[in-house]
MARFIVEX-804405 format. One record per residue: residue in one letter; chain; x, y, z of N, C-alpha, C in turn; residue number from 1. Coordinates in steps of 0.02 Angstrom, whole numbers, plus 50000, padded with zeros to 5 digits. Example, Ala and Ser with C-alpha at 12.3 -4.5 7.8 and 13.67 -1.06 7.14 Angstrom:
vexke  rotor  n_X  n_Y  n_Z  ca_X  ca_Y  ca_Z  c_X  c_Y  c_Z  tortor
a  A  50660  49716  50390  50615  49775  50390  50660  49835  50390  1
s  A  50642  49888  50354  50684  49947  50357  50645  50002  50394  2
//
This chain:
vexke  rotor  n_X  n_Y  n_Z  ca_X  ca_Y  ca_Z  c_X  c_Y  c_Z  tortor
m  A  49062  49799  49291  49122  49777  49291  49206  49803  49268  1
l  A  49187  49880  49221  49239  49925  49237  49206  49971  49219  2
w  A  49233  50042  49238  49236  50094  49255  49302  50122  49202  3
l  A  49296  50157  49171  49352  50200  49097  49341  50260  49095  4
s  A  49363  50281  49126  49394  50378  49116  49393  50404  49060  5
d  A  49341  50451  49029  49346  50487  48974  49420  50525  48944  6
g  A  49467  50548  49001  49535  50563  48989  49588  50546  49037  7
e  A  49658  50577  49047  49685  50585  49079  49687  50583  49163  8
p  A  49674  50526  49188  49654  50589  49267  49758  50595  49331  9
d  A  49720  50619  49371  49784  50663  49411  49785  50641  49469  10
g  A  49831  50650  49485  49855  50570  49565  49825  50608  49621  11
q  A  49784  50682  49616  49741  50663  49677  49665  50620  49646  12
t  A  49648  50643  49631  49581  50591  49608  49624  50526  49591  13
v  A  49657  50490  49582  49690  50430  49595  49653  50402  49658  14
e  A  49704  50461  49726  49706  50433  49789  49630  50449  49827  15
r  A  49571  50510  49815  49536  50508  49820  49517  50442  49841  16
l  A  49494  50401  49744  49464  50341  49716  49498  50290  49784  17
r  A  49559  50278  49787  49582  50233  49823  49572  50231  49901  18
a  A  49560  50319  49906  49546  50299  49997  49470  50271  49989  19
n  A  49412  50282  49939  49340  50286  49968  49355  50176  49953  20
h  A  49403  50154  49915  49391  50114  49903  49352  50046  49963  21
a  A  49370  50069  50044  49329  50016  50051  49255  50009  50073  22
s  A  49244  50091  50049  49178  50082  50047  49126  50074  49968  23
s  A  49175  50082  49917  49160  50095  49872  49151  49983  49867  24
g  A  49208  49997  49859  49213  49901  49827  49268  49916  49764  25
l  A  49304  49981  49750  49325  49991  49667  49366  50000  49677  26
w  A  49427  49957  49649  49500  49970  49660  49532  50021  49609  27
p  A  49559  50086  49593  49572  50103  49550  49635  50117  49524  28
m  A  49639  50091  49461  49718  50087  49400  49726  50107  49344  29
l  A  49814  50128  49342  49815  50159  49281  49846  50130  49234  30
i  A  49799  50150  49164  49801  50115  49125  49871  50122  49054  31
g  A  49885  50091  49074  49948  50144  48987  49902  50145  48948  32
d  A  49934  50210  48899  49929  50222  48838  49937  50192  48795  33
d  A  49861  50208  48746  49835  50168  48669  49815  50205  48640  34
p  A  49833  50202  48577  49811  50227  48521  49748  50221  48500  35
g  A  49718  50186  48527  49648  50149  48510  49604  50195  48554  36
w  A  49614  50222  48602  49589  50275  48667  49535  50302  48589  37
d  A  49569  50334  48545  49530  50392  48538  49484  50370  48475  38
d  A  49473  50312  48470  49441  50286  48398  49371  50279  48431  39
a  A  49349  50294  48531  49328  50244  48596  49263  50317  48594  40
p  A  49214  50288  48581  49162  50347  48620  49136  50355  48686  41
p  A  49123  50427  48722  49139  50385  48793  49078  50356  48796  42
g  A  49086  50315  48867  49067  50280  48915  49038  50221  48861  43
v  A  49076  50191  48816  49053  50130  48768  49110  50078  48800  44
v  A  49100  50032  48822  49133  49941  48828  49142  49931  48778  45
r  A  49221  49937  48747  49217  49907  48662  49239  49820  48663  46
e  A  49245  49793  48648  49240  49722  48628  49318  49710  48600  47
p  A  49363  49646  48607  49398  49653  48573  49402  49640  48493  48
s  A  49493  49653  48477  49447  49667  48383  49508  49641  48355  49
p  A  49534  49645  48303  49607  49636  48284  49645  49697  48268  50
r  A  49630  49726  48277  49658  49797  48281  49689  49826  48341  51
h  A  49668  49799  48406  49687  49802  48477  49671  49770  48521  52
p  A  49699  49711  48478  49667  49635  48543  49690  49624  48605  53
w  A  49751  49667  48637  49780  49684  48695  49700  49713  48764  54
v  A  49657  49733  48722  49605  49746  48756  49575  49723  48780  55
r  A  49534  49647  48751  49521  49599  48786  49502  49581  48862  56
p  A  49570  49597  48900  49580  49595  48976  49532  49617  48986  57
f  A  49533  49691  48994  49518  49763  48999  49413  49743  49004  58
y  A  49415  49717  48931  49339  49740  48919  49302  49656  48927  59
p  A  49317  49636  48970  49256  49560  48966  49201  49550  48911  60
l  A  49196  49520  48882  49142  49556  48840  49078  49527  48890  61
l  A  49001  49521  48925  48988  49556  48932  48927  49520  48922  62
r  A  48911  49472  48858  48867  49432  48841  48885  49366  48834  63
e  A  48960  49360  48881  48963  49288  48871  49008  49277  48963  64
s  A  48991  49339  48994  49004  49362  49076  48944  49352  49095  65
l  A  48871  49367  49071  48792  49345  49113  48796  49303  49154  66
g  A  48752  49256  49192  48731  49222  49200  48813  49152  49244  67
k  A  48862  49200  49244  48934  49126  49256  48928  49174  49330  68
p  A  48946  49113  49352  48978  49134  49431  49025  49179  49438  69
r  A  49023  49238  49509  49088  49228  49509  49180  49207  49518  70
l  A  49226  49246  49501  49270  49228  49547  49296  49171  49605  71
r  A  49284  49116  49607  49284  49097  49682  49349  49080  49707  72
w  A  49367  49113  49752  49447  49124  49782  49469  49035  49794  73
f  A  49428  48998  49820  49454  48931  49822  49497  48891  49744  74
e  A  49454  48925  49725  49466  48864  49674  49565  48887  49626  75
l  A  49572  48948  49663  49644  48994  49636  49684  48924  49634  76
p  A  49731  48905  49602  49798  48852  49601  49822  48911  49639  77
q  A  49862  48858  49707  49897  48903  49755  49962  48902  49741  78
a  A  49993  48984  49761  50053  49001  49746  50091  48978  49741  79
e  A  50135  48945  49800  50192  48919  49806  50202  48837  49747  80
p  A  50181  48807  49761  50168  48740  49708  50166  48760  49622  81
w  A  50158  48804  49605  50151  48842  49535  50248  48903  49522  82
l  A  50240  48899  49573  50312  48968  49602  50370  48905  49583  83
a  A  50371  48863  49599  50429  48781  49615  50410  48764  49557  84
d  A  50341  48752  49520  50385  48734  49458  50389  48773  49402  85
r  A  50375  48874  49405  50427  48869  49370  50492  48876  49392  86
w  A  50500  48900  49438  50561  48918  49464  50637  48836  49433  87
a  A  50592  48776  49440  50622  48705  49395  50661  48743  49322  88
e  A  50577  48755  49290  50602  48768  49214  50661  48811  49202  89
e  A  50639  48864  49253  50715  48928  49253  50772  48913  49248  90
v  A  50780  48872  49302  50860  48852  49334  50871  48844  49301  91
a  A  50838  48753  49265  50868  48696  49237  50904  48740  49163  92
d  A  50854  48805  49125  50869  48816  49071  50940  48856  49077  93
n  A  50949  48911  49170  50996  48935  49178  51050  48924  49181  94
e  A  51074  48829  49191  51127  48801  49221  51134  48779  49143  95
a  A  51079  48767  49101  51100  48745  49051  51158  48806  48972  96
n  A  51132  48866  49010  51130  48922  48962  51216  48922  48958  97
d  A  51279  48914  48907  51352  48950  48933  51377  49024  48937  98
y  A  51329  49041  48926  51346  49134  48927  51334  49132  49005  99
w  A  51314  49104  49043  51308  49135  49135  51361  49080  49142  100
a  A  51453  49107  49168  51489  49080  49237  51466  49061  49257  101
p  A  51486  48966  49271  51443  48932  49364  51454  49010  49429  102
q  A  51481  49026  49441  51456  49073  49447  51406  49146  49491  103
e  A  51431  49131  49409  51342  49191  49385  51276  49165  49379  104
r  A  51305  49115  49384  51205  49069  49391  51190  49061  49453  105
v  A  51128  49063  49431  51039  49061  49501  51085  49021  49529  106
s  A  51098  48959  49522  51124  48913  49577  51169  48919  49619  107
a  A  51208  48961  49600  51286  48990  49615  51241  49039  49665  108
l  A  51191  49073  49670  51172  49150  49713  51121  49109  49759  109
a  A  51049  49074  49701  50996  49069  49753  51029  49032  49838  110
p  A  50983  49052  49869  50990  49027  49961  51002  48937  49947  111
f  A  50960  48929  49895  51001  48849  49910  51020  48811  49840  112
g  A  51053  48829  49803  51065  48813  49766  51008  48787  49703  113
a  A  51005  48769  49642  50941  48757  49620  50894  48741  49635  114
a  A  50889  48695  49712  50821  48701  49721  50778  48766  49759  115
w  A  50713  48771  49739  50655  48778  49752  50667  48814  49835  116
p  A  50679  48861  49859  50709  48893  49929  50627  48906  49981  117
g  A  50573  48924  49924  50495  48903  49990  50520  48996  49939  118
l  A  50440  48980  49973  50420  49104  49988  50483  49128  50047  119
a  A  50499  49186  50021  50525  49235  50055  50505  49220  50128  120
p  A  50489  49254  50149  50453  49281  50228  50437  49333  50212  121
a  A  50421  49380  50295  50373  49471  50265  50429  49494  50283  122
a  A  50387  49550  50263  50476  49596  50283  50441  49671  50335  123
d  A  50464  49699  50346  50444  49780  50398  50414  49817  50353  124
p  A  50360  49843  50343  50313  49880  50346  50354  49958  50315  125
l  A  50379  49996  50251  50405  50075  50278  50363  50113  50263  126
g  A  50295  50126  50240  50227  50148  50258  50176  50134  50270  127
e  A  50125  50151  50282  50049  50107  50233  50056  50111  50183  128
p  A  50014  50018  50144  50022  50019  50080  49966  50041  50043  129
l  A  49908  50089  50057  49876  50155  50037  49907  50206  50012  130
a  A  49931  50217  50064  49990  50280  50068  50042  50261  50015  131
i  A  50053  50215  49998  50129  50196  49948  50104  50158  49897  132
a  A  50036  50181  49898  50014  50161  49821  49974  50232  49804  133
d  A  49990  50282  49820  49952  50320  49804  50013  50357  49780  134
w  A  50082  50370  49812  50137  50376  49792  50190  50362  49724  135
h  A  50149  50319  49720  50182  50277  49651  50133  50309  49615  136
a  A  50087  50279  49609  50023  50324  49554  50050  50381  49516  137
a  A  50070  50436  49573  50047  50507  49567  50137  50522  49533  138
m  A  50167  50482  49557  50248  50476  49535  50249  50466  49439  139
m  A  50223  50419  49419  50195  50369  49378  50204  50457  49332  140
l  A  50129  50435  49371  50092  50526  49295  50139  50566  49294  141
q  A  50186  50596  49329  50214  50679  49335  50294  50640  49302  142
e  A  50286  50572  49293  50356  50565  49248  50335  50563  49189  143
n  A  50261  50548  49168  50241  50511  49135  50301  50436  49083  144
w  A  50300  50409  49145  50259  50326  49143  50231  50270  49059  145
l  A  50157  50328  49074  50116  50273  49036  50076  50307  48986  146
g  A  50136  50366  48967  50091  50396  48899  50013  50452  48915  147
r  A  49982  50436  48897  49918  50466  48896  49855  50392  48929  148
p  A  49871  50424  49027  49836  50336  49049  49769  50357  49048  149
r  A  49746  50314  49056  49662  50293  49039  49642  50294  49140  150
l  A  49593  50309  49180  49610  50248  49246  49525  50222  49239  151
a  A  49581  50173  49294  49500  50118  49272  49491  50105  49339  152
l  A  49435  50079  49337  49393  50045  49422  49361  49986  49388  153
f  A  49410  49939  49437  49354  49873  49430  49323  49870  49516  154
e  A  49286  49815  49482  49299  49800  49548  49320  49727  49591  155
g  A  49340  49717  49673  49372  49684  49695  49385  49715  49791  156
a  A  49378  49686  49809  49413  49666  49887  49485  49695  49916  157
s  A  49544  49680  49884  49592  49718  49863  49607  49717  49816  158
s  A  49677  49726  49782  49690  49746  49688  49716  49673  49689  159
s  A  49714  49622  49710  49742  49557  49673  49645  49529  49648  160
e  A  49627  49545  49667  49551  49533  49667  49512  49569  49629  161
a  A  49524  49619  49614  49498  49669  49560  49547  49664  49475  162
l  A  49625  49649  49487  49647  49633  49425  49611  49513  49392  163
a  A  49581  49509  49464  49550  49457  49425  49483  49475  49390  164
a  A  49476  49519  49393  49393  49551  49385  49431  49596  49342  165
a  A  49443  49614  49303  49493  49648  49195  49516  49591  49188  166
r  A  49499  49513  49211  49518  49464  49154  49584  49479  49131  167
w  A  49638  49499  49184  49708  49528  49116  49773  49469  49140  168
a  A  49785  49444  49078  49812  49389  49088  49905  49429  49064  169
p  A  49966  49434  49090  50014  49447  49030  50026  49422  48965  170
a  A  50049  49481  48938  50058  49446  48843  49995  49407  48855  171
e  A  50049  49361  48814  49987  49292  48789  49963  49236  48840  172
n  A  49986  49243  48885  50012  49203  48954  49906  49212  48953  173
d  A  49878  49122  48936  49799  49158  48991  49803  49126  49050  174
n  A  49843  49112  49060  49829  49080  49164  49842  49135  49184  175
f  A  49807  49167  49194  49819  49219  49253  49778  49218  49312  176
l  A  49760  49160  49324  49732  49159  49414  49788  49144  49461  177
a  A  49847  49099  49417  49916  49069  49471  49956  49164  49465  178
h  A  49938  49189  49420  49982  49227  49445  49929  49290  49472  179
i  A  49866  49304  49470  49821  49324  49538  49870  49286  49597  180
q  A  49830  49219  49615  49869  49217  49671  49950  49220  49713  181
v  A  50004  49217  49658  50052  49241  49673  50057  49322  49726  182
l  A  50008  49346  49691  50006  49458  49712  49967  49453  49778  183
q  A  49915  49406  49756  49884  49394  49836  49912  49394  49876  184
s  A  49976  49334  49873  50037  49319  49958  50055  49385  49947  185
w  A  50077  49421  49916  50140  49492  49898  50095  49531  49919  186
e  A  50058  49537  49920  49991  49577  49919  50018  49595  50027  187
q  A  50001  49474  50021  50026  49522  50104  50079  49494  50155  188
r  A  50114  49490  50117  50181  49454  50154  50232  49549  50152  189
f  A  50229  49568  50064  50272  49626  50042  50228  49690  50044  190
g  A  50177  49704  50049  50111  49786  50056  50086  49773  49975  191
a  A  50113  49734  49934  50104  49758  49895  50020  49740  49838  192
r  A  50049  49832  49812  49975  49840  49809  49961  49846  49705  193
v  A  49915  49817  49674  49929  49815  49584  49929  49910  49552  194
v  A  49955  49962  49527  49932  50016  49512  49927  50021  49466  195
a  A  49965  49998  49412  49948  50014  49349  49974  49967  49318  196
l  A  49961  49967  49219  49966  49905  49190  49931  49926  49105  197
k  A  49995  49896  49061  49984  49890  49027  49975  49836  49011  198
p  A  49979  49802  48930  49957  49749  48873  50020  49690  48928  199
d  A  50099  49728  48936  50113  49658  48928  50181  49685  49004  200
t  A  50134  49738  49012  50191  49766  49097  50142  49748  49139  201
l  A  50158  49746  49203  50104  49752  49286  50157  49788  49324  202
y  A  50138  49844  49359  50151  49879  49405  50152  49894  49493  203
l  A  50199  49872  49519  50116  49862  49593  50188  49896  49635  204
s  A  50148  49933  49682  50176  49977  49750  50182  49930  49804  205
v  A  50248  49939  49842  50271  49876  49888  50274  49925  49957  206
s  A  50275  49927  50000  50256  49952  50069  50311  49890  50112  207
a  A  50314  49811  50106  50380  49801  50124  50441  49785  50110  208
p  A  50479  49814  50065  50502  49788  50034  50579  49758  50059  209
p  A  50604  49697  50036  50675  49679  50076  50720  49736  50067  210
a  A  50718  49719  50173  50800  49746  50166  50881  49737  50166  211
t  A  50872  49683  50159  50945  49643  50151  50955  49634  50086  212
p  A  51033  49599  50068  51046  49578  50030  51025  49503  50013  213
e  A  51009  49457  50077  51002  49396  50090  50921  49376  50078  214
h  A  50867  49422  50099  50803  49431  50067  50781  49442  50019  215
a  A  50836  49513  49981  50806  49512  49934  50829  49460  49858  216
v  A  50868  49427  49877  50885  49364  49831  50830  49318  49853  217
h  A  50821  49320  49904  50754  49255  49911  50680  49300  49886  218
v  A  50690  49355  49867  50598  49402  49830  50616  49387  49774  219
t  A  50696  49369  49732  50708  49361  49670  50694  49314  49644  220
c  A  50701  49265  49677  50669  49188  49667  50587  49171  49628  221
e  A  50569  49231  49664  50492  49227  49670  50468  49246  49620  222
h  A  50514  49307  49598  50517  49364  49523  50526  49321  49486  223
l  A  50585  49289  49469  50603  49237  49418  50582  49204  49396  224
a  A  50521  49180  49441  50461  49107  49429  50413  49159  49399  225
f  A  50414  49226  49446  50308  49263  49409  50362  49279  49350  226
c  A  50395  49279  49335  50390  49361  49285  50465  49345  49258  227
p  A  50503  49273  49216  50589  49259  49205  50589  49324  49157  228
d  A  50563  49375  49145  50581  49441  49079  50611  49502  49126  229
a  A  50572  49479  49190  50570  49548  49237  50639  49557  49259  230
v  A  50719  49465  49248  50742  49453  49292  50797  49478  49231  231
w  A  50775  49426  49172  50829  49416  49156  50830  49454  49074  232
q  A  50783  49493  49073  50783  49560  48991  50765  49645  49065  233
c  A  50758  49651  49087  50730  49724  49131  50811  49712  49178  234
s  A  50836  49652  49197  50901  49679  49236  50978  49650  49220  235
d  A  51042  49674  49234  51077  49649  49199  51103  49563  49210  236
s  A  51059  49562  49268  51086  49488  49309  51012  49456  49333  237
f  A  51039  49408  49391  51024  49374  49436  51008  49431  49486  238
q  A  51074  49435  49485  51095  49473  49578  51091  49543  49549  239
d  A  51099  49568  49490  51095  49681  49505  50998  49662  49499  240
h  A  50955  49611  49496  50901  49617  49477  50892  49657  49570  241
a  A  50913  49553  49611  50917  49568  49714  50954  49636  49693  242
e  A  50976  49666  49707  51027  49732  49711  50953  49772  49703  243
g  A  50927  49790  49657  50880  49864  49678  50799  49828  49706  244
l  A  50809  49776  49713  50725  49782  49759  50737  49793  49853  245
i  A  50817  49801  49846  50824  49813  49928  50796  49905  49934  246
g  A  50750  49888  49999  50724  49954  49999  50674  49994  49964  247
s  A  50644  49965  49899  50639  49970  49846  50563  49983  49832  248
p  A  50547  50042  49812  50429  50053  49843  50401  50025  49782  249
c  A  50444  50005  49729  50414  49989  49667  50435  49919  49622  250
w  A  50385  49891  49627  50418  49834  49590  50384  49835  49510  251
g  A  50422  49812  49441  50403  49817  49363  50422  49752  49364  252
f  A  50343  49729  49347  50357  49660  49277  50317  49664  49215  253
w  A  50365  49634  49153  50352  49652  49107  50383  49577  49061  254
w  A  50333  49573  49006  50320  49477  48969  50344  49519  48896  255
d  A  50396  49467  48860  50381  49484  48809  50373  49447  48771  256
//
């Protein structure tokens, strides 16, 4: 279910393992730094503990998994209805917030006002998805985005399936299946690939990002529903987040 490196990886190793994904069925992910790494003997699969509760998603309890059927994709919640529901909640909160002037609110900037605009159309690719993923991983390692990361391999036909195998859920949110379905949709429309994880952060490479302001605004509607904190706390505003998506090969999501 999980292979975890004993030490910090390098970009060439990540690239080689990703190139072998088609034959190995194992998708490489960078796992952000955690002081608990030093307490784990090599090769030991740790269980959750009060000291390291965030380890839970990456280390499923094997005794609870034995005999259980694998995740069946037809049982996943559909991405768009879930996003539409989350969108309605966020827009309602935004409308009720006096901090934003009427012209700054989501309803003044989104394609159809407060109404859910539907899924954004696919974009034209800037490059091959695996090559963009390798570039993103190498850049994160070189710029020390993750502290002292480890390299994990999870079984899955795609990066979203590998994330499902990791049982990852953002922060304290246990409804990870809906997030997985959205990621699968982004893989298809925007060439997105899961590159790295932290307990509350998700990093994606994107080979087909929006190229126009109008398209970026539409995609931002999905980002707002998927991870509101990425729009409200990691950007200055809804419009600022949209502008940052134009041509960007990297999407980051952070849950408070």
